[in-house]
C-alpha positions in Angstrom: -38.5 -23.2 19.2 -38.9 -22.1 15.5 -36.2 -19.9 14.0 -37.3 -16.4 13.3 -36.6 -15.4 9.6 -36.3 -11.7 10.5 -33.7 -12.5 13.1 -31.8 -14.7 10.8 -31.9 -12.0 8.0 -30.6 -9.4 10.5 -27.8 -11.7 11.6 -26.8 -12.4 8.0 -26.8 -8.7 7.3 -24.6 -8.0 10.3 -22.2 -10.7 9.3 -22.1 -9.3 5.7 -21.3 -5.8 7.0 -18.6 -7.2 9.2 -17.0 -9.1 6.4 -17.2 -6.1 4.1 -15.6 -3.9 6.7 -12.7 -6.4 7.2 -12.2 -6.6 3.5 -12.2 -2.8 3.2 -9.5 -2.6 5.9 -7.4 -5.2 4.1 -7.7 -3.3 0.8 -6.7 0.0 2.5 -3.7 -1.7 4.2 -2.5 -3.2 0.9 -2.8 0.3 -0.7 -0.8 1.8 2.0 1.9 -0.8 1.7 2.1 -0.2 -2.1 2.3 3.6 -1.5 5.2 3.1 1.0 7.0 0.7 -1.4 6.5 3.1 -4.3 7.9 6.0 -2.2 10.9 4.0 -1.2 11.6 3.0 -4.8 11.4 6.6 -5.9 13.8 7.7 -3.1 16.2 4.9 -4.1 16.1 5.9 -7.8 16.6 9.6 -6.9 19.6 8.7 -4.6 21.0 6.6 -7.4 20.7 9.4 -9.9 22.3 11.8 -7.6 25.2 9.4 -7.0 25.6 8.9 -10.7 25.7 12.6 -11.3 28.4 12.9 -8.6 30.4 10.2 -10.2 30.3 11.8 -13.6 31.0 15.2 -12.1 34.0 13.8 -10.2 35.2 12.0 -13.4 34.9 15.3 -15.4 36.9 17.1 -12.8 39.6 14.5 -12.8 39.9 14.6 -16.6 39.8 18.2 -16.9 
């Protein structure tokens, strides 16, 4: 049985589409992870800033 070039080309196209889809899913997953990490870092920075303001406010009340 001789291999059919059209069938082989269709198979390779399908494999390429599947690989591209998997890669796209991985890129989107990494972007989501980065977004979540960025959001958590912003929340931590904000909480730290609020805590620092409270410390300075309490220190000012104690001195004054």
